[in-house]
Phi, psi and omega in degrees: 000137183263143180278168182296327176305312177295319174301314183292315176300325176285328174294323185284316178297318182293312183301322179297312176295321175296315178300312175306325175291307193292325180296331184276346188292321175301321181290329177287321186291336193275354186285318178066182181291151172263126180259143176290142180247132180283132180251113182266341174222127185296333179299329186293340184243000182305153172137200175247118187255134177234150173184195178230137173257130172248115184250144184297134173081011180217168184283150182301149178240135173279122184241147173228135180234128185245121173245125185262134184271358185264009182240000000 
């Protein structure tokens, strides 16, 4: 049998998780679709770029891309 104190703690934890989940939804909805960008000059994007790649069915991968503007 679960004591009243344990039930109250469980209710508080459940409520906190639910509120956190609901509060995070607007942030996810604001991302929107990704639109392609036209690059007219390779030198304008030259440099080292870092980010995260999300592929379906796999863990996120940290990537680093170096674009040289001299080629």
